[in-house]
N, C-alpha and C positions, 0 to 999 in steps of 0.2 A: 367703249361703254362710258356713258356719262355719270360722273360720280355726283352724288347729292351732297349738299353741304351739311357737315355735322352740326348738331345743335348743341348749344351751350346751355346746360340745365342748372339753374342756380338755386341755393337755398334761401328760405325765408322763414322766420319765426313770428313775424308780426306784418301788419299792413305796411307800416313804413319801410320795413325790409323788403317787401315785395316791390314796392315803388323804387327803392334803391337799386335792387337787382336789374329791373327793367331799364332804368335810366343808365345803367352801366353797360348795357348791351346783351343781357340774357336773352336767349331765344325762347326759354320757357322757365318757369319758376315751380318749385315743388315746396309744399308746406305740409306740416303735420295738422292734424285736427284734434282738438281737445277731447280726451277720453278714448280716442281711437289710435293714438300714435305713441311713439316712444316717450316714455315718461308719464304717461297717463294724464297728468295735469298741465302739461305744456302743450304748445301748438295754438292755432287760431281758434278762437271760440266759433261754434258752428255758425253763428249769425253773422260773422265777418267774412265767411267763404264767398258770398255773392260779391262783395265789394272787391275781393282779391281776383275773382274771375273777370269783373269789369275792368279792372286795371290792366290785366294781362291782355284782354281782347283789344283794349284801346291801343296797346302798344304792338299789336299784331303777334302776340305770344299766346301761350297756352298754360293753364294752371294744372299741375298734377298734385294729387293728394296722396301723401304717404300714410298708409293705414297698416301699421305693423303690429297691432295688437293681435293676440291669438285667442279666439273666443272658445269658451267651454260650449258644450252641446246646448245648454240652456240659453246661452248668450247669442246664438246664431240668428234667431228671429230679429233681435235688436240690431245686430251687425248688418243684416241685409236691408233693414229699414234705413239705417244710417247711410249705406251706400246708394240706395235710391235717392235719398235727399241730396247727396252730393252731386249725383248725376243730374238730377233736376235743376240744381243751382248753377249748372254749367262747367263743373270740373271736367277738364278734357281727357284726363287719364288718371287711373288709380294704381298705386304701387302696393301690392299685397304680399304678405309674409307667410301666409298659410296655404297649403295645397288645396285643402278642402274648401277654403274661402274663395280661391281662384276658381275652382270648379263651380261653386255656387253662384258667383257673380257672373260668370259666363253664361250659365244656364238661365238665370233670372233676370239679367240686364244685358241681353245681346246687343252687340255692336259698340259697347263701351270699351275703349282700349285699356288693357291690363298689362301692367309690368310686374314680373316676377322679382321681387326684392332681392338685394344682396344678402339678405338673411337667409335665403334658401340655398346659398353657396353653390350655385351651378358652376361646375368645373370642366365639363366635357360635353361632347355632342349629344350623348345619351341623356344627360341631365336636362339639356336644353330641349331636346325633342319631348321629353316627358312632360315639361311644363307647357310646351306648345299644345300637346294633346289635351291637357287639363283646361286650356283656354287662354293662355298668355300670348301677348302680342309682342312683348319685349322682355328682356332680361338684363338685370344688373350684374355684371361679373365681379367677383372679388379681385382685389389687386394681386392675388397670387397667380391669376392667369396672365399670360404674357401675349404679346401681339401675334406671335407665330401660331397660337392656338385658336385665335378668332376665326380664320377662314373656315376651318372644319366645323366649328360650333355653328356658324352662320349657315353654312351649306346644308348641314343636317336638319336644322330646325327652321330656317327661314325667318327667324326672329330678328327684331331690331335689337342691336347690341349696344348697351350702355356700359361705360367704364368710368371709373372715378379719375378725374383729372387732378383732384386735390382732396386729400382726406387725412384723418389722423393715422398714425402707424398701427398695424395690426399685430397684436401679441397672440391672438388666436385667429383662426380662419374667420374672415369678416362675416359678421352676422351670427356666429355661433358662440355667443358669450353668456355666461351664467354668473359672472363674477359678483354682481350686485346681490344675488341671492345668498352667496356664501358670506359676503361681508355683513349683510343686514340680518339674515336669518340664522346663519351659522351652518346651514346644511345644504344650501343651494336649491332647496325645494320648496321654499315659502313664496308667498304672494309678493315678495320684494321684486321678483323678476319684472323687468320692464315689459316683456312680452305678455305678461299676465295681469297687467293694469297696474303694476308698481312703477316706481320711479327709477330711471337709470341714474345711477350715481357717478357715472363716467369714471369708474375705478381705474380703467386702463390709463387715464391721463395722470394718475398719481403714482404709477409704478416708477421705481428708481432705476429706469433704463434710458438710454437715448430715446428721444421722442421727436426726431425731425419728422415733419409731415411727408406723407407719401405724395409725390407730385410728378405729373407727366409733362410739365411745362416745357422741358427740353427735349421730349420725345414725341411731340404731337404728330409730326409728319409720318413717323413710322406707324402709329396707331391709326391715323387716318387711312393709310395704305393698306393696313391689315383689315379694315372694314368697320371700325367703330363708327356708330351712327350718332351717338350721344356722349358727350363729355360732361360728367356730372361733378359738381362741387359739393363737398359736405360742409355743414355749418349752420344749421337752423338755429343754433343758439347764439349766433354772432349778431352784433349790433348792426343797424342799417349802414352805418359808416363803414364798418369792417366788410360787410357784405359787397358793398359798392366798390371798395378798393380791390377785393379779391376778384370780383367778376370783370372789372375793367382791365385787370392785369391778364386774365386768361382770354378775355375777348381779343385784345391785341395779339397774344401769342397764337390763338387759334386762327385768326385771319391770316397771320403770317405763315402759319404751318399749312393752311389750306392752299395759299398761293404756291408754296414749294411743291406740294403734292400734285396740284394741278399741272405744274410745269414738267413733271416727269413723263 
């Protein structure tokens, strides 16, 4: 069986960061969109999405948009309108964090690739199959999932499998965090939640515990053999220079790992 080359998916929080990721060898870039993504007020302004799409297409890459806000019932029409605009602007894939929005997007915008976000914490074949049935084409697995678990998840669902090649350490299951709500509101139930339009204060990064990054750079051949299709780097808050350095490092590591895997 011919193995397809895994994609290196890089983060970007600005147009210069998009360009830096592409110049360093990213196969695809994902961005947040202001008011629709983590932090509410961060991400690309909607009017810059077209320029990011153009930069990616010029480099033979694709732009993904991370839309991880969870809308209330009254916000669904505006959310759907925003998704239509992103599709019309040329965004190649959308990353969604809400089961209902996945189903809505699949029904109303057929043919547009949808990735189930890490925030949905897919851990097993049945989880993956459920999101496939809702309309997802891909899924981002939490770093709690190990390589040996990927084949059964992939076989059961047929989804494209994304894993984090580099991300911050997890103190909770990746994607299931309400710490900002507790810190800002005091009860964990207020609008401070990043998923409800508030700002993520990155509370986890200030905890007084060891905080070495989770990284697969020395395990990439094993993950390729297990069937990982996309290696994702976290860091939309990074400067263009930092994005370029991180992507270049993983581009070199991934190319070497692919050569090892191909030779087996």
